[in-house]
C-alpha positions as CSV (number, residue, x, y, z in Angstrom):
1,X,-7.0,17.1,-33.7
2,X,-5.6,19.7,-31.2
3,X,-7.4,18.7,-28.0
4,X,-9.5,15.7,-26.9
5,X,-11.4,14.0,-24.1
6,X,-12.2,10.3,-23.9
7,X,-14.6,9.0,-21.4
8,X,-16.4,5.8,-20.2
9,X,-19.6,5.8,-18.2
10,X,-19.9,3.5,-15.2
11,X,-20.3,-0.2,-16.2
12,X,-20.2,0.7,-20.0
13,X,-18.3,-1.5,-22.4
14,X,-17.3,1.3,-24.7
15,X,-15.6,4.7,-24.6
16,X,-16.4,7.9,-26.4
17,X,-13.8,10.2,-27.9
18,X,-14.5,13.9,-28.4
19,X,-11.9,15.7,-30.4
20,X,-11.5,19.4,-31.4
21,X,-9.5,21.0,-34.2
22,X,-8.0,24.2,-32.9
23,X,-7.8,25.6,-29.3
24,X,-10.9,24.9,-27.2
25,X,-13.0,27.8,-25.9
26,X,-12.2,29.3,-22.5
27,X,-15.1,30.6,-20.5
28,X,-15.1,33.0,-17.5
29,X,-18.3,31.7,-15.8
30,X,-20.4,28.5,-15.7
31,X,-23.5,30.3,-16.8
32,X,-21.8,30.8,-20.2
33,X,-22.5,27.1,-20.8
34,X,-26.2,27.9,-21.4
35,X,-27.2,26.7,-24.9
36,X,-23.7,25.3,-25.6
37,X,-22.6,21.7,-26.4
38,X,-19.3,19.9,-26.1
39,X,-17.1,18.4,-23.5
40,X,-16.9,20.6,-20.3
41,X,-13.7,20.8,-18.2
42,X,-14.3,23.0,-15.2
43,X,-11.8,23.8,-12.4
44,X,-12.5,24.1,-8.7
45,X,-12.1,27.9,-9.0
46,X,-12.1,29.5,-12.5
47,X,-9.3,31.9,-13.2
48,X,-6.7,32.9,-15.8
49,X,-4.5,29.8,-15.1
50,X,-7.5,27.4,-14.8
51,X,-10.3,28.5,-17.1
52,X,-13.6,26.7,-17.8
53,X,-12.9,24.8,-21.0
54,X,-15.4,23.7,-23.7
55,X,-14.2,21.2,-26.3
56,X,-16.2,21.6,-29.5
57,X,-17.3,18.1,-30.7
58,X,-15.6,18.2,-34.2
59,X,-15.0,14.5,-33.8
60,X,-17.3,12.1,-31.8
61,X,-16.5,8.4,-32.0
62,X,-17.1,5.3,-29.9
63,X,-14.4,2.7,-29.2
64,X,-14.5,-0.6,-27.4
65,X,-12.6,-0.3,-24.1
66,X,-10.2,-3.0,-25.3
67,X,-9.2,-0.8,-28.3
68,X,-8.3,2.5,-26.5
69,X,-4.6,1.7,-26.0
70,X,-4.2,1.8,-29.8
71,X,-5.2,5.5,-30.0
72,X,-1.6,6.7,-30.3
73,X,-2.6,9.7,-32.5
74,X,-4.1,11.7,-29.6
75,X,-2.2,14.9,-28.6
76,X,-0.5,15.3,-25.2
77,X,-0.3,18.7,-23.5
78,X,1.9,19.1,-20.4
79,X,0.0,22.2,-19.2
80,X,1.2,25.2,-17.2
81,X,2.7,23.2,-14.3
82,X,5.0,24.5,-11.6
83,X,7.5,21.7,-11.5
84,X,9.4,23.4,-8.6
85,X,6.3,23.1,-6.4
86,X,6.9,20.8,-3.4
87,X,3.8,19.1,-2.0
88,X,3.1,19.4,1.7
89,X,5.0,17.0,3.9
90,X,3.4,15.2,6.8
91,X,4.7,17.9,9.1
92,X,3.4,20.7,6.9
93,X,0.0,19.0,6.7
94,X,-0.1,19.2,10.6
95,X,0.2,23.0,10.4
96,X,-2.4,23.3,7.7
97,X,-4.9,21.0,9.4
98,X,-4.5,23.0,12.6
99,X,-5.2,26.2,10.8
100,X,-8.3,24.7,9.2
101,X,-9.5,23.3,12.6
102,X,-9.1,26.6,14.3
103,X,-11.3,28.2,11.7
104,X,-14.5,26.6,13.2
105,X,-14.3,28.6,16.4
106,X,-12.8,31.7,14.7
107,X,-15.1,32.1,11.7
108,X,-18.3,30.1,12.4
109,X,-17.7,27.9,9.4
110,X,-19.4,24.5,9.8
111,X,-17.4,22.4,7.4
112,X,-14.2,22.7,5.4
113,X,-12.6,20.4,2.8
114,X,-8.8,20.1,3.0
115,X,-7.0,18.9,-0.1
116,X,-3.4,18.0,-0.7
117,X,-1.3,16.6,-3.6
118,X,1.7,14.4,-4.0
119,X,4.1,13.8,-6.9
120,X,5.1,10.4,-8.2
121,X,7.7,9.6,-10.9
122,X,7.5,6.7,-13.3
123,X,8.9,6.1,-16.8
124,X,7.3,4.5,-19.8
125,X,3.5,4.5,-19.0
126,X,1.5,6.0,-21.9
127,X,-1.6,8.1,-21.0
128,X,-3.8,5.7,-23.0
129,X,-2.5,2.7,-21.0
130,X,-3.3,4.5,-17.8
131,X,-6.8,5.3,-19.1
132,X,-7.4,1.6,-20.1
133,X,-6.2,0.4,-16.7
134,X,-8.5,2.8,-14.9
135,X,-11.4,1.5,-17.0
136,X,-10.5,-2.0,-16.1
137,X,-10.0,-1.5,-12.4
138,X,-12.8,0.9,-11.7
139,X,-15.9,-0.4,-13.6
140,X,-18.3,1.6,-11.3
141,X,-16.6,4.9,-11.9
142,X,-16.8,7.6,-14.6
143,X,-13.4,7.4,-16.2
144,X,-12.1,10.2,-18.4
145,X,-8.8,11.4,-19.9
146,X,-8.6,14.8,-21.4
147,X,-5.8,17.0,-22.8
148,X,-5.9,20.6,-23.9
149,X,-3.4,23.5,-24.1
150,X,-5.1,25.4,-21.3
151,X,-5.3,22.6,-18.7
152,X,-2.7,20.0,-19.5
153,X,-3.5,16.3,-19.4
154,X,-5.7,14.8,-16.6
155,X,-6.9,11.3,-15.8
156,X,-10.0,10.9,-13.5
157,X,-11.9,7.9,-12.1
158,X,-14.7,9.4,-10.1
159,X,-17.8,7.9,-8.4
160,X,-19.6,11.3,-8.0
161,X,-22.3,12.6,-10.3
162,X,-22.7,16.4,-10.2
163,X,-25.6,16.5,-12.7
164,X,-26.9,14.2,-15.4
165,X,-30.1,13.9,-17.5
166,X,-32.3,10.9,-18.5
167,X,-35.2,12.1,-20.7
168,X,-37.0,14.9,-18.8
169,X,-35.5,13.9,-15.4
170,X,-32.3,15.2,-13.9
171,X,-30.2,13.5,-11.3
172,X,-27.5,14.4,-8.8
173,X,-26.1,12.9,-5.6
174,X,-24.7,13.8,-2.2
175,X,-21.5,11.7,-1.7
176,X,-19.6,12.3,1.5
177,X,-18.0,10.1,4.2
178,X,-15.2,7.7,3.4
179,X,-14.0,4.4,4.8
180,X,-11.8,1.5,3.5
181,X,-13.9,-1.3,2.0
182,X,-14.2,-4.5,4.1
183,X,-16.4,-7.6,3.8
184,X,-18.3,-6.5,7.0
185,X,-21.2,-4.0,7.1
186,X,-19.7,-0.5,7.6
187,X,-20.3,1.3,10.9
188,X,-20.4,5.0,10.1
189,X,-19.1,7.5,12.7
190,X,-21.1,10.5,13.8
191,X,-18.6,12.7,11.9
192,X,-19.3,10.9,8.6
193,X,-23.0,10.9,9.1
194,X,-23.1,14.6,9.9
195,X,-20.8,15.4,7.0
196,X,-23.0,13.6,4.6
197,X,-26.1,15.3,6.0
198,X,-24.6,18.7,5.4
199,X,-24.0,17.9,1.8
200,X,-27.4,16.4,1.2
201,X,-29.3,19.3,2.7
202,X,-27.3,21.9,0.8
203,X,-28.0,20.1,-2.5
204,X,-31.7,19.8,-1.7
205,X,-32.0,23.5,-0.9
206,X,-30.1,24.4,-4.1
207,X,-32.3,22.2,-6.3
208,X,-35.5,23.7,-4.9
209,X,-34.6,27.0,-6.5
210,X,-34.9,25.4,-9.9
211,X,-37.4,22.6,-9.5
212,X,-40.9,21.9,-7.9
213,X,-40.5,18.2,-7.7
214,X,-37.2,17.4,-5.9
215,X,-37.1,13.7,-4.8
216,X,-34.5,12.9,-2.1
217,X,-33.7,9.3,-1.2
218,X,-32.3,7.9,2.0
219,X,-28.5,7.7,2.6
220,X,-26.9,4.4,1.8
221,X,-23.4,2.9,1.5
222,X,-21.9,2.6,-1.9
223,X,-18.5,1.2,-3.0
224,X,-15.9,2.8,-5.2
225,X,-12.8,0.7,-5.7
226,X,-11.3,-0.1,-2.2
227,X,-13.4,2.6,-0.5
228,X,-17.0,3.0,0.6
229,X,-19.0,6.3,0.9
230,X,-22.3,7.5,2.1
231,X,-24.6,8.5,-0.7
232,X,-28.0,10.2,-1.2
233,X,-29.6,10.3,-4.6
234,X,-31.8,13.1,-6.0
235,X,-34.1,13.3,-9.0
236,X,-36.0,16.3,-10.3
237,X,-37.4,18.2,-13.3
238,X,-36.2,21.7,-14.2
239,X,-38.8,24.5,-14.3
240,X,-39.5,26.0,-17.7
241,X,-36.9,28.5,-18.7
242,X,-34.2,27.3,-16.3
243,X,-30.8,26.9,-18.0
244,X,-28.3,24.2,-17.0
245,X,-25.4,26.7,-16.8
246,X,-27.1,28.6,-14.0
247,X,-27.9,25.4,-12.1
248,X,-24.2,24.3,-12.4
249,X,-23.2,27.8,-11.2
250,X,-25.1,27.2,-8.0
251,X,-24.3,23.5,-7.4
252,X,-20.6,23.8,-7.9
253,X,-18.6,23.5,-5.7
254,X,-20.8,21.4,-3.5
255,X,-20.0,21.1,0.3
256,X,-18.5,17.6,-0.5
257,X,-15.5,19.3,-2.1
258,X,-15.7,22.8,-0.4
259,X,-17.6,23.3,2.8
260,X,-20.4,25.3,4.5
261,X,-21.3,28.1,4.3
262,X,-20.2,27.8,0.7
263,X,-18.9,31.3,0.1
264,X,-16.9,31.6,3.4
265,X,-15.5,28.1,3.1
266,X,-14.5,28.6,-0.5
267,X,-12.6,31.9,0.4
268,X,-10.9,30.2,3.3
269,X,-9.7,27.3,1.2
270,X,-8.3,29.6,-1.5
271,X,-6.4,31.7,1.1
272,X,-5.1,28.8,3.3
273,X,-4.7,25.5,1.3
274,X,-1.2,24.5,0.5
275,X,-1.8,23.2,-3.1
276,X,-3.5,24.9,-6.0
277,X,-6.4,22.5,-6.8
278,X,-6.6,23.5,-10.5
279,X,-9.0,20.9,-12.1
280,X,-9.1,18.7,-9.0
281,X,-12.6,18.9,-7.4
282,X,-13.9,20.7,-10.4
283,X,-16.1,18.7,-12.8
284,X,-16.1,17.3,-16.4
285,X,-18.4,15.5,-18.8
286,X,-20.4,15.8,-22.0
287,X,-22.9,18.6,-22.4
288,X,-25.6,17.9,-24.9
289,X,-23.3,15.7,-27.1
290,X,-25.8,13.6,-29.2
291,X,-28.4,14.6,-26.6
292,X,-26.4,13.4,-23.7
293,X,-25.5,15.5,-20.6
294,X,-23.6,14.0,-17.7
295,X,-21.2,16.0,-15.4
296,X,-19.0,14.2,-12.8
297,X,-17.1,15.8,-9.9
298,X,-13.3,15.5,-10.6
299,X,-12.2,13.2,-7.8
300,X,-9.6,10.4,-7.8
301,X,-7.5,12.3,-10.3
302,X,-4.0,13.0,-11.4
303,X,-2.2,15.5,-13.6
304,X,0.0,13.7,-16.1
305,X,3.3,15.6,-16.8
306,X,5.3,13.1,-18.9
307,X,7.1,10.9,-16.5
308,X,5.8,12.7,-13.4
309,X,2.3,12.5,-12.0
310,X,0.6,14.8,-9.5
311,X,-2.0,13.1,-7.4
312,X,-4.8,14.9,-5.6
313,X,-7.1,14.0,-2.7
314,X,-9.1,15.8,0.0
315,X,-11.3,15.1,3.0
316,X,-14.1,16.9,4.9
317,X,-13.1,18.6,8.1
318,X,-15.5,19.1,11.0
319,X,-14.8,20.2,14.6
320,X,-14.6,16.6,15.7
321,X,-12.2,15.5,12.9
322,X,-8.9,13.9,13.8
323,X,-5.7,14.8,11.9
324,X,-4.3,11.3,11.5
325,X,-7.6,9.9,10.3
326,X,-7.9,12.7,7.7
327,X,-4.3,12.2,6.4
328,X,-4.9,8.4,6.2
329,X,-8.2,9.0,4.3
330,X,-6.4,11.2,1.7
331,X,-3.6,8.6,1.3
332,X,-6.3,5.9,0.7
333,X,-8.0,8.0,-1.9
334,X,-4.6,8.6,-3.7
335,X,-4.2,4.9,-4.0
336,X,-6.8,4.8,-6.8
337,X,-4.5,6.7,-9.1
338,X,-1.1,5.7,-7.7
339,X,-1.8,2.0,-8.1
340,X,-2.1,2.6,-11.9
341,X,1.5,3.7,-12.1
342,X,3.0,1.3,-9.5
343,X,6.3,-0.2,-10.6
């Protein structure tokens, strides 16, 4: 086995291992996924250093979650990582946030997502131990660990569905707005409500190009670890002749990880963000493996580099956003991964 992905669906008691012999396929565009099957690993922006990867399911096997630490035969790939890269300091984040904030009046962009990363060092934690811990601590999340020569080794515990299927029905969600979890009922700010509405309306408009029966629920609060988010659920059927690769091409990246208008926000992020997102805020999941398709947005993730770990997090920026609150939000999101490797 030369590459693998192992994943556990929310609230499941077992994990699924997908292994490939040989180097996985690299694809230039998401529409190339039409009529394919395997485990998909998609970056925020496909390119030479971060291609769309499709693991062929040469091996598909289920394990009880309590057994996964014993899978010591799985390969580890360090990936093409710039170890000299220095994540943005608090002072540097101030400059980048100011640049993003000025873009609203200068460009007419309505929303941007600003991401950052941080490096943590720790000896002696195996990747399978980290995966098992993530499964234990985040039962409500989609947890996956994958490793391939083209992307390196990533651990993800995400609450956000990009696209999944149950019978003839497809589902997705708008997930935006973040606050720390407390025992009291959350009081959402106008900024969070507006950000979530942007994402929900974008997804609804996108789905209506592919479906005649889009059902959109009302926004509600959902918990993920020590955080809560605003969420709106969608269900729909695809029109005859519509291929999932083309739908993914339009959905990704959603405003929850990019901004609006999508094209202008995406370009601004690429030109101005301090860290290369790579597979953070992309998506991953099984595509027609044993008839099952479920793609999740790659949030709450880290790149594993031996005894060094790169953590990623981002937050939605609107004209009324405050810098300290956005920095604190990304720090809270990074806790999901950093707590797994705490000494």
